[in-house]
N, C-alpha and C positions, 0 to 999 in steps of 0.2 A: 834524681832524674828531673830534667826540666819539665815544667808543666805550666799551663795557663788556665785561668778561670774567668769565664764571662757570665755575668748574671743578667738574665732577661728581666724586663719590667715586672713580670708576674712572680719573680722569685726563683724560678727554675735556673739552675746553674749548669753551664756547659763546661766540662773539664776536657782540656786538650793536652795530650801527651804525645810529642813528636817521636817518630820511630822511623828508621831507614828500611825496615823490612817490607817485603811485598805483601805480607799478611797483616791485616788490621783486626782490631778487637774493639768492641763497643758494648756498653751496657746502659740500661736505665735502672736506677735504684730508687725505690720509694721507701722512706723510713716508716714502714708500717708492716706489722707482722701479726702473729697469732696472739701476742699479749694485748693487742688492741681490740680484740673481740669481746663481746659480752659472753658470759658463761654459757647461755643457752644457744649461742651461735658458734660454738667451738668448731674450728675447721674452715671458717668462712674465708679467711685470707688466702689459705691454700686453694680453696675451691675457686676463687676468683682467678688465681694464677693459672689454673687449668683452663678455665672457660675463655680467657682472652684469646686463646688459639682456635676457638671454635667458629666464631662468625663476627664480622664487623659490618658496618653499614655498606661497605662495597666489596667485601671478600667473603667467600665461604671457607670452610676448613682447609680444603685442598689448596686453594689459592694462597692462604696464609702460609701453610707449610712449604709450598713450592716456591714461594716468592724468593727465598734465600737458598733453599736446597737446590733449586734448579741451576744455580751458578756455583755449586760446590761449597756453599757456606754452611756453617753449623749454627743452629738456633736452639736455645734452651732457656729454662727458667727455674727458679727455686724460691721457696718461702722459708723464713726462719722465724724465731720469736719476735724479731724487731725489724726485719727487712723483707721486701719483695724485690727480686732481681730478675730482669730479662737480659740475656746476653747473647752475643753472636761473634763469630770469627769468620772473616771473609777476605777475599782479594781486594786490594786497594780501590779498584774502580767502582765498588759497590757501596760506598759510604752513604750516598743519598738514598739508595734503595733500602739500606738497613735502618737508617734513622726514620725514614717514612713509615716503614713497617712497625717499628716500635711505637711511633705516634698513633698509628691506626689501631693496633691491638690494645694499647693501654687506654686510649681516650675515646675510641669509637666502637668498642665492642658492644654487641646488642643483647647478649645473654638470652638467646631464645629458649623457651621452655623445653622443647624437645631435646636440645643439646644439654640443658641442665639435668634432665632426667638420665640421659646416657652417661654423663660425667659423674653423677652421683653413684651410679653402679660401678664405674671404674674405680672411684675413690673407696667405695666399700670393699672392693676386692683388694685394694692397696692396704687398707686397714687390717683385713683378715690375713693377708700375706705377712704383714709386719708382725702381727701377734704370733705367727708361726715361727718367728725367729727370736728366740729368747735373748740372744746376745744383743739384739736391737731393742726389743720391748722393755728390757730391764732398765734401759736408760730413761725411757719415758716414765715408767713407774717410779723410778728413783727421783726424778725431778719433781714429780708430784708430791713426794715426801719432803724434799728440801724446800720447795716453794708452796707448802700446803695452803690451800685456799686462795692462792694468787694465780692470775692468768699465766704467769711464767711456768707454772707447773703443768699446764694442760698440754696434751698431745697436739702437735701442729696439725695433724690430719683430722682431729676431732674424733667424735664417736659416731657409730652408725645412726644413733638417735638424733644427734645434733645435725649431722650432714643431711639427713632426710628431711629435716624441717626448714632448711634454708630456702628462702624465696627470692624472687627477682628484686623485690623491694629491699630485702636485707642487703643484697649486693650493692644496689645504688646508694643506700644509706651509708654503708661502710666506706665506699669510695669517697663519697662527699665528706664524710667525717674524718677520714684518715689519709687520703692522698693529697697531702699538702704541698703546694708548689715550692715553698721555701725549704722543704725537706726532700727534694727530688733532684737527682743528679743525672745528667746525660753525659756519659764519659766516652771518649774516643782516644784510642792509642793507634797511631798510624802515620804514614808518610804524607801528612797534609799540613798546610799552613794554618795558623790560627784563624785567619780570615775566612778560609774555606769552611772550617768547622762551625764558626759563628754564623756564617751565611746560611748554611744548610740547617743548623739548629734553630736559627731564628725563623726560617721559612716554615718549619713544622711545629715549633713549640711556643712561639710568641703569642699565638692565638689562644692558648689555654687560659681560661679565666683564673685570676689570682685566687688562691685558697690558702691563707696563711695558717700555720699550726698554732694550737694552744696546748700547753703542757699538761695534758690530762692523764698521763700515766701515773699509776700509783706505785710508790716504792714498796717492795715486799718487806714485811716484818720478818724477823728471824724465827723460823719454825722450830718447834720443840725437837730435840734430838730423839730419834726413835730407832728401834731395831726390829726389823720385820723379816719373816721368812715365809715362803709359800711352796707348796708342792705342785709340780706341774708335770704334764706328760712329756718329759725330756730325758735325755740319756746322761747329761752332764750337769753339774751344778754351775750356776752363774752367780757371781757376787759383786756388789758395789759398795763402796764407802765414799763419804764426801760431805760437803757442807757448802753453805753460801760463802762467797769469797769477795775479793775486791772488784770494784767497778772499773770501767774504762778510764776513769779520771782519778783513781786512787794513786798516791805516790808509790805504793808498793806493787803496782801492776806489773812493771817490768821485772821486778825481783821474783814474783810468783811465776811468771812465764819462764824464768830461768830455772827456778826450783822444780817446776813441773817437767821441764825438759830433762833435767838431771835425774829425776826420780823415775819417770816412766814415759818419757816423750818419744819423739822420733828416733828411730835407729835401734840397733840391737845392743848397744853398750850402756843403756840406762841401768841405774842401780838395781831396780826391781827385776828387770829382765835377766840381768846377770845372776842375781841371787835366787829368784824363784824358779826361773826356767832353766838357765844354763847350769847352775851349781846343784840345785836340788831336784830338777826335773819334775816339778809339781804342776806347772801350768803351761799350756801351749801359748796362751795369750794373756799378758798382763800389761796394762797400760794406764797411765794417768792422763787427765785432761783438765784444762783450765779455760773457761769461756768467760771473758769479761763482757758485761753488758752495760748499758747506759747508766744504770743506777744500782747495780749489784753485779754479782758474778757467781760462778759455781766451780768448785774443784771436785773432781771425781777420780776414783780408782776403780778399775774393773778387772776381774780375772775370771776365767773359766777353768774348772778342774773336776776331777772325780769327787763324788760326794764325800768319801772318807778322807780326802786330803784338804778339805776346806779349812778346818781348824788349824792344821799345820801351816797352810799358806798364810792365814791371818796372823799367826804367831810370828812368822818370819817377816811379814810386812810391818807389824808393829815394832819388831826388833830394829828394822832399818829406820823407821821413823824415830825411834829413841836414839839411835846413833847420831842422826842428823841434829836432833835437839840437844843432846848431851855433849856432843863434840862438834862444834861449829866448823864449817869449812875453813881450811887455811887459805891464805892468799893464793898459793900455787894451785890448789884444787879449784878455787873459784875462777881463776883465770882460765884454767883448762875448760871449765864449763862454759865460760863466756866465749872462748874461741870456737867451741863446737856449735853453740847457738848462733853466733854471728855467721859462721860458714853455712849453716842450714838456711838462714834468712837470705844470704847472698845467692845461694843456688835457687831458692824459691823465686827470685826475680826473673828467672828464665821462663817461668810459667806466665806468659804475657796476659792471658785472659784473667788469671788469678790476680795479677798485679794491678790491672786497671780497675777491677772490682774492689780490691783492697784500698786503692787510692780514693775511689769514690766514697767508700764507707768512711774513710778518714775525714774527708771533707764534710760529711754529714755530722760525724761525731765530734770533731774538733775544730771545724772551720779552717783547717789547714792540713797540709800533707808534709810530713817530715821526709827529708831525703835520707838515703841509706846511712850517710855518715852521722846524721843526727840520731838515728835509731841506734847505731853502734855506740855512740857516745853515751846514750842513756843506759845501755847494757853495761858499758865499762864503768859507769858511775855507781852501780850497785855495789855495796860494801859487804864485808863478812858480817858486820853487825846487822845490816838489813836482812840478810839471809837467815841469821839466827832468829831475829824477831818474827819473820814470816813463818819459819818452820815451827816455832813454838806456838804460834797462833793457829795456823792452818792444819798442822799435823797433831794437834791435841786430841787424843782418843776420846776424851769426854765430850768433844764438840762434833764428833763424826756420826752422822746417820748411816745406817747400814741396811742393805736389802739383799736377800739371797733367794734364789730359785733352786729348789731341790727336786730331784727326780721323785716320782711317785713310788710308794712302796717302802 
């Protein structure tokens, strides 16, 4: 897909992706997330993401929310371990309105004390709600084991104790130390010329003072392999397996994305879904995941089942792992997996807001954006030997940490 990048003097980059649609999509992504917090300030990045919608120097909460919703647009935001993203979808005439609002909430929020207290209460409810969902909570607890003692293991929401301690000074300190202009992308996908995007982007973002990043992130060490289980007031058992994996820049990243998709990724035809759910009827949900990060990654496997079926499920899972390790994929099997993965990626391009966010992240992570054909070429370049090496490393039982939640009693 055609795209253009314009860098402002302060380092902020404007990403322009032309589109013939009447609907436009835009986002502002900051390369800062929960891993950049101090331990005692866990949840701060997510808290800021909530608060920027509360009050700015010229708008109250209602005015912020209605600025785009009043013209039928959609405005939202999220925080991850490494990013904070605000995004919107809107009709083409409202580009100026959207980029002005992004500028206002990200750079001119006032973080009033009364709003801080109200939002702390909201986030504490969010934390409680999350803990009531074992299929969600187990992911956070599991990451805490895989990244033991490292910020990547912390819950993005933080804890009740840490959230309650957050002050306005903490907020301003975090923004100053982590909202780096050269790690910030304003991205627009829509039916506009590059000149128009640059003109509007310059109008609102050229004034932001330069704040260049320093590479202060600590690479996580490999945590000890552990096996933990806990009893909880739940009806079904929930289990996870996994380990640290390849980073965004590792040559095996594409191969592991392919292996993950083959094992338990998108769709009902994955190996584990066919074996564990369809053939043996053991688990309603079984899925694998691979999340590459800037300096590491994580591979996970999750399933939920009746308590008495956990051991059987694990036995079947390890049997499938052994098959893949002992009997590497043939060229025909690998090509089928590639075709499936390529098709899924191509279909994903239809999600335009997801596409522009993905392109902006790529610009942050790699300082470039690969077109679809380049992505497909990287997938096609993965060999059966690559897949065998990846399987033997990632699916080695002796390297897998496990966590299981069992029902009480």
